[in-house]
Steps between C-alpha positions, in 0.01 A plus 500: 500500500539697823159394642568135417843513663361677807227237533760224470717654772194554720391136470856379555549707816165388641596136442847559647353673805247220549775238480704701751206503742440126458867409547526701825873540450502881489315745725127547437542860385719394209231281342232761557729770364561304181127450452393861558820684400441531127128591525590777746776609261252516212246695706768751598619529139359854459723612788791323334789528743317368809364183345841413365672585829262280703542211257878539518498509880305172500767335286781646711339370820449156346860494382621598846301216661647249257852638546477503879397134509808399305527328166593159642232479767224251422151500650442248780254298289748426223719196553 
């Protein structure tokens, strides 16, 4: 089940990253990071701590961007 779950998460993050790039609401690096983050994590799996640390730093940075923009702020395109 682990390979099936990993593939599901990989496809989901690629779709989420692509939608983030298309929406242009968040910085460019966040969409690219979501697309390439898990594959890099899986490649670095033999050196376990570093792949996990890099993937965690990506999520921390994305969370900081969302937090710094404020929860009530809406993009300019939304009316």
